[in-house]
PABANU-980606 format. One record per residue (C-alpha): residue number from 1; residue in three letters; x, y, z. Coordinates in pm, whole numbers, plus 32768, in hexadecimal, padded with zeros to 4 digits. Layout:
N
k=NUM | r=ALA | east=X | north=Y | up=Z
...
***
This chain:
212
k=1 | r=MET | east=4C0D | north=5968 | up=D367
k=2 | r=GLU | east=4C5C | north=5AA1 | up=D2AF
k=3 | r=GLY | east=4DD0 | north=5AF7 | up=D273
k=4 | r=LYS | east=4E69 | north=5C1F | up=D322
k=5 | r=ASN | east=4EE4 | north=5D45 | up=D25A
k=6 | r=THR | east=505F | north=5D75 | up=D289
k=7 | r=VAL | east=5113 | north=5EC3 | up=D25D
k=8 | r=GLU | east=5281 | north=5EBD | up=D1FE
k=9 | r=ALA | east=5366 | north=5F9E | up=D2CB
k=10 | r=PRO | east=5417 | north=60A8 | up=D201
k=11 | r=ARG | east=557C | north=604E | up=D1AC
k=12 | r=LEU | east=5691 | north=613D | up=D21D
k=13 | r=SER | east=5762 | north=61A5 | up=D0F8
k=14 | r=ARG | east=58D4 | north=61F9 | up=D118
k=15 | r=PRO | east=5908 | north=636D | up=D0DC
k=16 | r=GLY | east=59BF | north=63BA | up=CF9C
k=17 | r=TRP | east=5ADF | north=64AA | up=CF66
k=18 | r=ARG | east=59EC | north=65AE | up=CEEC
k=19 | r=ASP | east=5925 | north=65A8 | up=D02D
k=20 | r=PRO | east=592F | north=670D | up=D0B9
k=21 | r=ARG | east=5944 | north=668D | up=D21E
k=22 | r=LEU | east=5A77 | north=65BA | up=D1D6
k=23 | r=LEU | east=5B23 | north=66D6 | up=D11D
k=24 | r=ALA | east=5ADB | north=67C4 | up=D23B
k=25 | r=GLY | east=5B6C | north=66CD | up=D336
k=26 | r=LEU | east=5CA9 | north=669D | up=D269
k=27 | r=LEU | east=5CD1 | north=6815 | up=D248
k=28 | r=LEU | east=5CB8 | north=6841 | up=D3C1
k=29 | r=VAL | east=5DC0 | north=6733 | up=D3F8
k=30 | r=LEU | east=5EAD | north=67D3 | up=D2FC
k=31 | r=LEU | east=5E80 | north=692B | up=D396
k=32 | r=SER | east=5EC5 | north=689E | up=D4F0
k=33 | r=VAL | east=6004 | north=67F0 | up=D47B
k=34 | r=ALA | east=607B | north=6927 | up=D3C2
k=35 | r=GLY | east=603C | north=69FD | up=D4F5
k=36 | r=THR | east=60FE | north=690F | up=D5D4
k=37 | r=VAL | east=6225 | north=6906 | up=D4E3
k=38 | r=ALA | east=622A | north=6A81 | up=D4CA
k=39 | r=LEU | east=6224 | north=6AA3 | up=D645
k=40 | r=VAL | east=6344 | north=69AF | up=D675
k=41 | r=GLN | east=6412 | north=6A5D | up=D569
k=42 | r=SER | east=63D4 | north=6BB2 | up=D602
k=43 | r=LEU | east=6442 | north=6B36 | up=D757
k=44 | r=ASP | east=6577 | north=6A8C | up=D6C9
k=45 | r=SER | east=65DE | north=6B9F | up=D5D8
k=46 | r=SER | east=672E | north=6C40 | up=D61B
k=47 | r=ASP | east=6819 | north=6D28 | up=D563
k=48 | r=GLY | east=6991 | north=6D2A | up=D53C
k=49 | r=TYR | east=6A60 | north=6E33 | up=D5EE
k=50 | r=TRP | east=6BD1 | north=6E83 | up=D5F3
k=51 | r=ALA | east=6C81 | north=6E0B | up=D72E
k=52 | r=ALA | east=6DE7 | north=6E10 | up=D7A8
k=53 | r=GLY | east=6EA5 | north=6CD3 | up=D750
k=54 | r=GLN | east=6FB1 | north=6D42 | up=D845
k=55 | r=ASP | east=6FE0 | north=6E61 | up=D93A
k=56 | r=LEU | east=6FD8 | north=6FA9 | up=D878
k=57 | r=VAL | east=7092 | north=70D5 | up=D904
k=58 | r=PRO | east=706D | north=7245 | up=D8AE
k=59 | r=GLY | east=716A | north=72EC | up=D7CC
k=60 | r=GLU | east=71A1 | north=71C1 | up=D6E8
k=61 | r=VAL | east=70EF | north=7190 | up=D59D
k=62 | r=VAL | east=7001 | north=7068 | up=D5AF
k=63 | r=GLU | east=7049 | north=6F63 | up=D4A5
k=64 | r=SER | east=6F47 | north=6E75 | up=D414
k=65 | r=ASP | east=6FF6 | north=6D41 | up=D4A2
k=66 | r=GLN | east=6FC1 | north=6DCE | up=D5FF
k=67 | r=LEU | east=6E47 | north=6DBF | up=D5D7
k=68 | r=THR | east=6D40 | north=6CB0 | up=D5D4
k=69 | r=VAL | east=6BCB | north=6C9F | up=D596
k=70 | r=VAL | east=6AD7 | north=6C4C | up=D6AD
k=71 | r=GLN | east=6965 | north=6C00 | up=D67F
k=72 | r=ALA | east=688E | north=6CBA | up=D77A
k=73 | r=ARG | east=672F | north=6D3E | up=D7B7
k=74 | r=LEU | east=6752 | north=6EA0 | up=D83A
k=75 | r=GLY | east=65EF | north=6F21 | up=D81F
k=76 | r=ASP | east=65E6 | north=7097 | up=D862
k=77 | r=ALA | east=6764 | north=70A2 | up=D87D
k=78 | r=THR | east=6799 | north=7040 | up=D711
k=79 | r=ASP | east=6814 | north=719A | up=D6AA
k=80 | r=ASP | east=6912 | north=71A4 | up=D7C6
k=81 | r=TYR | east=69F9 | north=709F | up=D726
k=82 | r=LEU | east=6AA2 | north=7073 | up=D5D5
k=83 | r=PRO | east=69EB | north=6F7B | up=D4F3
k=84 | r=ALA | east=6ABE | north=6E7D | up=D437
k=85 | r=SER | east=69E3 | north=6EB5 | up=D306
k=86 | r=GLU | east=6AB0 | north=6FF2 | up=D2CC
k=87 | r=PRO | east=6C2C | north=6FFB | up=D2A1
k=88 | r=PHE | east=6CF3 | north=7063 | up=D3D2
k=89 | r=PRO | east=6D6E | north=71CB | up=D3A5
k=90 | r=GLU | east=6ECF | north=71D3 | up=D319
k=91 | r=ASP | east=6FED | north=7279 | up=D3D9
k=92 | r=SER | east=6F1F | north=727B | up=D517
k=93 | r=SER | east=6F7E | north=7241 | up=D680
k=94 | r=VAL | east=6EBE | north=7221 | up=D7C3
k=95 | r=VAL | east=6EA4 | north=7336 | up=D8C4
k=96 | r=GLY | east=6EA8 | north=7242 | up=D9E6
k=97 | r=THR | east=6F1F | north=70E0 | up=DA24
k=98 | r=VAL | east=6E33 | north=6FDB | up=D993
k=99 | r=ARG | east=6E6C | north=6E82 | up=DA23
k=100 | r=GLN | east=6E6D | north=6D44 | up=D956
k=101 | r=GLY | east=6D0E | north=6CCE | up=D905
k=102 | r=GLU | east=6C64 | north=6E1B | up=D94B
k=103 | r=LEU | east=6B8C | north=6EC0 | up=D843
k=104 | r=LEU | east=6C15 | north=7002 | up=D7AF
k=105 | r=PRO | east=6B42 | north=712C | up=D81A
k=106 | r=ALA | east=6B12 | north=7226 | up=D700
k=107 | r=ARG | east=6B7D | north=7345 | up=D7E2
k=108 | r=ALA | east=6CC2 | north=7290 | up=D83D
k=109 | r=VAL | east=6D4C | north=729A | up=D6D9
k=110 | r=ALA | east=6DFE | north=73D0 | up=D65A
k=111 | r=GLY | east=6F05 | north=7434 | up=D55D
k=112 | r=THR | east=7005 | north=7489 | up=D669
k=113 | r=ASP | east=701B | north=7483 | up=D7E1
k=114 | r=PRO | east=6F71 | north=75C8 | up=D853
k=115 | r=ALA | east=7073 | north=75F7 | up=D968
k=116 | r=SER | east=719A | north=75AF | up=D87A
k=117 | r=ARG | east=7215 | north=74A2 | up=D967
k=118 | r=GLN | east=7325 | north=73B0 | up=D901
k=119 | r=PRO | east=7377 | north=7259 | up=D991
k=120 | r=VAL | east=74C7 | north=724C | up=DA47
k=121 | r=SER | east=7564 | north=7107 | up=DABB
k=122 | r=LEU | east=75E3 | north=710F | up=DC21
k=123 | r=THR | east=7690 | north=7003 | up=DCEF
k=124 | r=VAL | east=7644 | north=700D | up=DE61
k=125 | r=ASP | east=76D4 | north=6F39 | up=DF77
k=126 | r=ASP | east=75A6 | north=6F24 | up=E059
k=127 | r=PRO | east=7486 | north=6E46 | up=DFE4
k=128 | r=LEU | east=7332 | north=6EE3 | up=DFB3
k=129 | r=PRO | east=720D | north=6E7A | up=E08E
k=130 | r=GLU | east=7152 | north=6D49 | up=E012
k=131 | r=GLY | east=7045 | north=6DA0 | up=DF15
k=132 | r=THR | east=70F2 | north=6EDC | up=DE9B
k=133 | r=GLY | east=70ED | north=6EC7 | up=DD20
k=134 | r=ALA | east=709F | north=6F7E | up=DBE0
k=135 | r=GLY | east=6FB3 | north=70A1 | up=DC19
k=136 | r=ALA | east=7016 | north=70DA | up=DD85
k=137 | r=ARG | east=7084 | north=7232 | up=DDF9
k=138 | r=VAL | east=71DF | north=7255 | up=DE93
k=139 | r=ASP | east=72C2 | north=7366 | up=DF18
k=140 | r=VAL | east=7424 | north=7372 | up=DE8B
k=141 | r=TRP | east=752B | north=73DE | up=DF89
k=142 | r=ILE | east=7692 | north=742A | up=DF29
k=143 | r=ALA | east=77C3 | north=7447 | up=E00A
k=144 | r=VAL | east=78F1 | north=74D9 | up=DF52
k=145 | r=ARG | east=7A5A | north=74A0 | up=DFB9
k=146 | r=ASP | east=7AFA | north=75B5 | up=E082
k=147 | r=GLY | east=7C6B | north=760E | up=E084
k=148 | r=SER | east=7CC3 | north=74C6 | up=E12A
k=149 | r=GLN | east=7C44 | north=7370 | up=E0CB
k=150 | r=ASP | east=7B11 | north=73A0 | up=E19F
k=151 | r=PHE | east=79B7 | north=73FF | up=E126
k=152 | r=ALA | east=7907 | north=7541 | up=E178
k=153 | r=GLU | east=77AD | north=7544 | up=E210
k=154 | r=PRO | east=76B1 | north=74BF | up=E10F
k=155 | r=GLY | east=75C0 | north=75AE | up=E06D
k=156 | r=LEU | east=7470 | north=7572 | up=DFC8
k=157 | r=VAL | east=749E | north=75A7 | up=DE52
k=158 | r=ALA | east=736D | north=750A | up=DDAC
k=159 | r=PRO | east=723C | north=74F8 | up=DE8F
k=160 | r=SER | east=7117 | north=7416 | up=DE34
k=161 | r=ALA | east=71BB | north=7394 | up=DCF7
k=162 | r=GLU | east=7110 | north=7276 | up=DC43
k=163 | r=LEU | east=71B3 | north=7122 | up=DC2D
k=164 | r=ALA | east=71B6 | north=7094 | up=DACE
k=165 | r=GLU | east=7268 | north=6F4B | up=DB13
k=166 | r=VAL | east=730C | north=6E88 | up=DC2E
k=167 | r=ASN | east=740F | north=6D77 | up=DBFA
k=168 | r=GLU | east=74AF | north=6CAB | up=DD0C
k=169 | r=ALA | east=761D | north=6C87 | up=DCAD
k=170 | r=SER | east=76EE | north=6B5A | up=DD12
k=171 | r=GLY | east=7865 | north=6B47 | up=DD39
k=172 | r=SER | east=7945 | north=6A19 | up=DD16
k=173 | r=PHE | east=78EE | north=68DB | up=DDD4
k=174 | r=GLY | east=7790 | north=6963 | up=DE14
k=175 | r=ALA | east=7809 | north=6A87 | up=DEE8
k=176 | r=SER | east=772E | north=6BB9 | up=DEE5
k=177 | r=GLY | east=779B | north=6CBC | up=DDE7
k=178 | r=GLY | east=76AD | north=6DCF | up=DE52
k=179 | r=VAL | east=7573 | north=6E45 | up=DDA5
k=180 | r=THR | east=755E | north=6EF3 | up=DC56
k=181 | r=VAL | east=7435 | north=6FD8 | up=DC26
k=182 | r=GLN | east=73BE | north=70BA | up=DB11
k=183 | r=VAL | east=7334 | north=7200 | up=DB95
k=184 | r=LEU | east=7279 | north=7302 | up=DAC8
k=185 | r=VAL | east=732E | north=744A | up=DB06
k=186 | r=GLY | east=72BF | north=75A3 | up=DA95
k=187 | r=PRO | east=73A0 | north=769D | up=D9E1
k=188 | r=ASP | east=73EA | north=7761 | up=DB20
k=189 | r=GLU | east=746A | north=7634 | up=DBE2
k=190 | r=LEU | east=7511 | north=757C | up=DAC0
k=191 | r=PRO | east=7660 | north=7639 | up=DAC4
k=192 | r=GLN | east=768F | north=75FE | up=DC3A
k=193 | r=VAL | east=763F | north=748D | up=DC1D
k=194 | r=LEU | east=772A | north=745A | up=DAF5
k=195 | r=ASP | east=783F | north=751D | up=DBA6
k=196 | r=ALA | east=7816 | north=7442 | up=DCD9
k=197 | r=LYS | east=782F | north=7307 | up=DC07
k=198 | r=GLY | east=796B | north=7381 | up=DB5C
k=199 | r=ASN | east=7A1C | north=73EE | up=DC99
k=200 | r=GLY | east=79E2 | north=72C0 | up=DD76
k=201 | r=ALA | east=78E3 | north=735D | up=DE5B
k=202 | r=ARG | east=7811 | north=7281 | up=DF3C
k=203 | r=ILE | east=76AE | north=7269 | up=DEB2
k=204 | r=SER | east=758E | north=71EF | up=DF85
k=205 | r=VAL | east=742A | north=71AB | up=DF16
k=206 | r=VAL | east=7316 | north=7196 | up=E01C
k=207 | r=PRO | east=719D | north=717E | up=DFFB
k=208 | r=SER | east=70FA | north=72D4 | up=DFF3
k=209 | r=LEU | east=6FE8 | north=7338 | up=E0E4
k=210 | r=VAL | east=6F60 | north=742A | up=DFDE
k=211 | r=GLY | east=6E5F | north=739E | up=DEEC
k=212 | r=ARG | east=6E15 | north=7262 | up=DFB2
***
């Protein structure tokens, strides 16, 4: 019986590092990883911006210890706020109340208050409505003393003035000591307000209906 001819099957060889197919596969993997990393970084990228570390009121120069840096992604609104990569402008104030934690809008920072307002501390007997705080608009009413010990009819002296600060005062043994507020008063109203303070007039502060 004649022997059968046998044919050996070709052996599969492991591709080497110089195999073009292996190199192409590695390149595709690396490009995919790099693209994923770049995408994640772009989504997570944020910039530092100046923010108020405490309530900032107009008319007072903003000091560096009153500021903090907040990381944020603003997109198209990037140019509307002051970047922390640049120094905060020296001898600058804000033109409107900026509450603690809020970013500083570029248009809200100026060398001086455009309306030349000044903060005046007033003590009032009647408490303000709940939620009335810095940035709220109030009307300042003053009742001067007449010839007797009575008070004349109150008159509106500073309409729609901006509140810069509100402090609940306490007397002894926890008794209410009234409310102390800082109101931003313009140059036309300032003399009347200061005169009222110095002459024992009755000063009332009520929320304004204008500007709500």
